N, C-alpha and C positions, 0 to 999 in steps of 0.2 A: 312403303308408299304413303305413309301417314303424313299429314301436314302439321306445321307448327300450330299450336292451339292457344287461344287466349280467352279471357273472360268474355261472355257474350255481350254484345251491344243491345240494350233494350231500347227499342224505338217506342217511346211512350206518347200516345196521343192525348189530346185534351181530356178525353173521357176517363183516363186513368189517373188516380190521385197518388201523389207522393207525400207521405208524412215524413217530415224532417225532425228527427229527435236531436236536441241540442244538449250538450253537457259541457260544463266549464273546463276549458283547456283541453278538450278532446275534440278531434275533428268530427263534424256531424256525420251520422250514419243515416243512409237512406233506406226507408222501408217501403216496399211495394205493397200498396193497399188495393186489393182487387175485390174482396168480399164486401159488396155494398149494393145498394139499389141504383140502377142505371136508368137514364132517360129512355122513354119508350121509342124515340126515333133512332136508337142505336140497336145494333144486333143483339147486344147483351140485354138491353131492356126488353126487346121483343121476346127473347127466350124466357126471361123472367116472367113476363106477362102471360106467356103460353103455359109456363109451369113445367116444361120438359125440354130437353135438348136431344136432337137426333144425331147420333154418332155412327159413322160408317167404319167398319173394320174389314180387313182383307181376309177372304176365305182361302186365299192361296199363299198364306205366309205364316203358317203355324211355326212357332208359338207366339208370334207378335200379336195375333188376335185370332180367335176362333169361337165357334159355338159348340158346346159340349153335348153329350148324349141327353142331358136334361134340358136342352134348348136354352142354356144359360151362356151369356157372353163371357169369355175368359181370355186371359193373356195380357201381355205387356201393354199394348195400346189401349186395352179396355181399362186398365188401371189409370192411364193418363186421361182417358175420356171421363172417367168417374171424378177425377180431380177437377176437371173443368166444371162438371155439373155441381159438385159440392161447393165450389167457390161462388157459383151463381145462385146456389140454393134451390136447384131444380132437380127433377127426376132425370136420370140418364136412360135413354132408350137407344138400343143398338140395332143396327141393320148390317148385314154382311153381303159381300159380293166380290167379284174379281177386282183386282187392283185397278185395271184399266177402267172399269165401270165406276169405281169410287172417285176417279178424277172428275167425272162429269156430274155427280150427284149434287154438289153445292150449286153449280151453274143452273141446274134444273129445279132448284129449290126443294130437293128431296132429302137433303141432309144439311145440318149446320156446320159440321166439320167431319172430315174423313181422314183415315190413316192408311193410304195406299202404300204397298211395298214396292214403290217405283223410285228409281234413282232420280234425284233432282238434277236436271240438266237444262242447258240454255233454251232449247226449243220449248220445253214444257213450262218453264218459268214465264215465258212470254204469253202463254195461253191460259195458265191456271195460277191461282193465288196460293202460293205455298207459304208456310211458316218457316222459321229457322228449323234446322234439323232436330228431330227428336231422337234419332239413332244414327250411328255411323256403322256401316257394314263393310266387311272386307271379303273378297273372294279368297277362299282357302280350300283345304282338302278334308274329306272325310275318309278315314282309312280304318282297317282293323287295328286294334291295339287298345290298351287301357292305361298305359303308363305315361311317363313324361317324355318318352322318346319322340322325336320330331321326324316327319317324313317330308322330304322336299320334292320339288318337281323333278330334279335330277335323278332322284331315286326311282322314278317311274319310267325311265327310258326302257323301251322295248315292251311296255305293257299297255293295257287298255284302260282308259278313264272315261267315266260317264259324266257329261257336263250338264249342269243346270244354270250355267252363267248366262246372263242376258246378252243377247247379240250386240245391243247398243253400247254396253259398258263393260262387258266381260273380257277376260284375257283368254285367248285360245291356247291351250297347252301344246298343241301340235305346232304352233308357231314358235313357242319357246324352245321346243325340242321336237324335231321332225320324227324322232323315233318313238314318240308317244302316239298311240291310236286313240282318237277321241270319238266317242259315241254320244248321241243325244237322245234323251227320252224324258218322260215325265218323272217327277220326283220318286214316286213309289216304284216305278219300273227300274229306275236307276238303283234304288235301294235293294231291290230283289237281285239285280245283277251283282251287286257287291256281296250280298249275303251268300250267293251261290258261287262266289269266286270267279265270276265271268269278267269282272273288271277289278283292277287293283285299288281304285279310289273313285270317289265322286269329287267334283269341284263345283263350286257355286257360292252364293252369298252365305256368310257364316251363320246367320240366323236360321236359314233354311236347313243347313247342315245340322245345326243344333236340334231342330225339330225332328229330323229324320233319325238322329241318334237317340232320341228319347225312348224308343222301344227296345233299345239294346245298349244301354249305357256301359255295361261291363265289358263289352268287346269292341266298341267303336269309339273313335276319338276325332275331334276336330283338330287339325294339325297343319303345319307348314307355314310358309311366309305369307304375308298379306299381299296378294297379287293386285288388288285394287283397293281404292278408298271410295265408298259410295254413300252419299247422305240421303236419308229418308226424311221427308217432312210431311206435316199435316196439310190438308187442302181446305180452303174456305171459299166463300163466294167472292168472285173477282170484284175489286173495287171497295171491298169492306176493310179498309186499312186499319181502322180502330179495332176491329174484330181480330185481325192478324196480330196486332200489338197485344191484345188481351191474351190470346192463346200463347204467344211467346212469353208473356208474363207468367202464365200458369206453369209453363214448362220450367221457367226459372225458379218459381216457388216450389215446384215438385222436387227440384234438386236441393234447394235450400232446406226444405223440411223433411227430406229423406224419402219421399214417396217414389221418386224416379228410381233410386237405388233399390228400394224394397221390391218394386215390380221387376226390376232387372234380376235381382238375386233369385226371385221365385221362378223365373222363366228361362233365363239364358246363362246365368253366371256359371253354373255347373259345367257347361260345355265350353264357354268362351273366356272364362276368367273375369276378374273385376274390371269394371269400367265406370265412367261418369257420364253425365249428360254432355253431349257434344258442345264444344264452344265455337264450332264453325258457324258462320253466318250464312244466310240464304245466298248472298252474293258470292261468297267463297265456295259454297257447294256447287252453284251453277257454273262457276269458272272451271271446275274439274272436268266437265263435259260440255264444251261450248257448242255453238251452232253447227260446226263442221262434223260433229260426231254422228 
């Protein structure tokens, strides 16, 4: 269920500078220049004047973002947030909360940018200002195993599965196969059911399955076909188009300079395999789950 992918379209506002390097007989290369001083009447300038940026991370999406036992922010989205702060030359300050709450924080002027673990879809795009996707998730399976063998939905016929898939965007396995019994519970309860052989598998967003696997990497694996394609984007204050462009530019630079890949390798690659920054645009992401969903 993956879509054709292409290089991202950067929507560069007037506040973003493009340095054009010219070489004889060589097509000009465009370099995105973001690390500079911004006018005070821009969001970037306000943050630089303040000296710090407030970044919201989801407490319900380990290992995308979390607060560790030392009260330190860690995870994939934390690395992306620090990249934004570094380019602006300011301190990164992190706050955490449920993903649904993170959607509202920029509107309430309680955060400059947040990283909710919520699928971009038509109704939300009309209400909140999303960036282009920073991560593409797929609904898959978490099952016992540690090798390269794959478990399919068909293999689960006659067995029970615990589902963590969002109601709005997930695929119901008992619809795919009426012989599968689907249970619903919170992530930790689902994991305990799997560990006690009460269910044959868990199903849900692959990043969430990767996090649940962390405590038992030798005997659990993320497996199966990609049942959905769901894009996650950062959220900023609605109407701040230049700020959206800036964050999109940072994501692009994070890929070009290897920061996105380094953060992914450290948090998710062991469970999910190699990936790159999504090239799906916001418009393409929203079209996956339109108003009727």
